[in-house]
C-alpha positions in Angstrom: 227.7 103.0 72.3 225.0 104.7 70.3 225.5 105.5 66.6 224.6 108.8 65.0 223.8 109.8 61.4 224.8 113.4 60.6 223.4 114.8 57.4 225.2 117.8 55.9 222.7 120.1 54.3 223.5 122.5 51.5 221.6 124.7 49.0 222.8 123.5 45.6 221.8 126.7 43.9 223.9 128.7 46.3 227.2 126.7 46.2 230.3 128.9 45.8 231.6 128.7 42.2 235.2 129.0 43.2 237.5 126.1 44.2 237.9 125.1 47.8 240.3 127.4 49.8 243.9 126.2 49.7 244.0 124.9 53.3 240.4 123.5 53.3 241.3 120.0 52.2 244.3 119.9 54.6 242.2 120.9 57.6 239.4 118.5 56.7 241.9 115.7 56.3 243.3 116.4 59.7 239.9 116.3 61.3 239.0 113.1 59.6 242.3 111.6 60.7 241.6 112.7 64.3 238.0 111.4 64.4 239.1 108.1 62.9 241.9 107.6 65.4 239.4 108.4 68.2 237.4 105.4 67.0 234.3 107.5 66.3 234.0 107.6 62.5 232.3 104.6 60.9 231.7 106.1 57.5 231.5 109.4 55.7 231.1 110.7 52.1 229.8 113.5 50.0 226.9 112.9 47.7 226.6 113.6 44.0 224.3 116.5 43.0 220.6 115.9 43.0 220.7 116.2 39.2 222.0 112.7 39.3 219.5 111.4 41.8 215.9 110.0 41.7 213.2 110.4 44.3 210.7 107.6 44.9 207.4 108.4 46.6 204.7 106.1 47.9 201.1 107.5 47.7 197.7 106.0 47.1 199.2 102.6 46.9 201.5 103.5 44.0 205.1 104.4 43.5 206.1 107.5 41.6 209.6 108.5 40.4 211.0 111.9 40.0 214.4 112.4 38.4 216.6 115.2 39.7 217.5 118.0 39.9 214.9 118.8 42.6 214.6 122.5 42.0 211.6 122.9 44.4 213.9 121.8 47.3 215.9 124.6 48.8 218.1 122.5 51.0 219.4 119.0 50.2 221.6 116.5 51.9 225.1 117.0 50.3 226.9 114.5 52.5 226.7 112.4 55.6 228.7 110.7 58.4 228.0 107.7 60.5 229.7 107.9 63.9 229.7 106.0 67.1 229.9 108.3 70.1 229.4 108.0 73.8 226.4 110.4 73.7 224.6 113.1 71.7 226.9 115.8 73.1 230.0 114.1 71.6 228.3 113.7 68.2 227.3 117.4 68.2 230.9 118.4 69.2 232.4 116.5 66.3 229.8 118.0 63.9 230.5 121.5 65.2 234.2 121.1 64.5 233.4 119.8 61.0 231.3 122.9 60.2 233.9 125.3 61.6 236.4 124.1 59.0 234.2 125.6 56.2 234.8 129.2 55.0 232.7 131.8 56.9 230.9 132.9 53.8 229.5 129.4 53.0 226.1 128.3 54.2 226.3 124.7 55.5 224.1 123.1 58.1 224.0 119.7 59.7 221.4 117.5 61.3 222.6 115.0 63.9 220.3 112.1 64.7 220.8 109.1 66.9 220.1 105.8 65.1 217.4 103.8 66.8 218.8 100.4 67.6 216.5 97.4 67.2 
């Protein structure tokens, strides 16, 4: 079965200042339990803010390093999941369900990409 990497994209400058809604963690936990029992979830996690990250770039035969935050970037990867699904449609369906758990006023997007097997 193919594996898929889903990257959750957020705008760090536009994160809601308030705490998560009361039932958010419960609904997220229920979905994670369901996707794990289905044998689909291989790994998932949120990422620390870009202020704690470093970018490495290769150009002109040299490596350069840029410490975060990356203010010139509007959207960053805020989390990921690694799943094993029967096809792209199933990976998209799980991602859709994940996004629908978030409050309507939040702006969160996801990119689903199949992993190229060697």
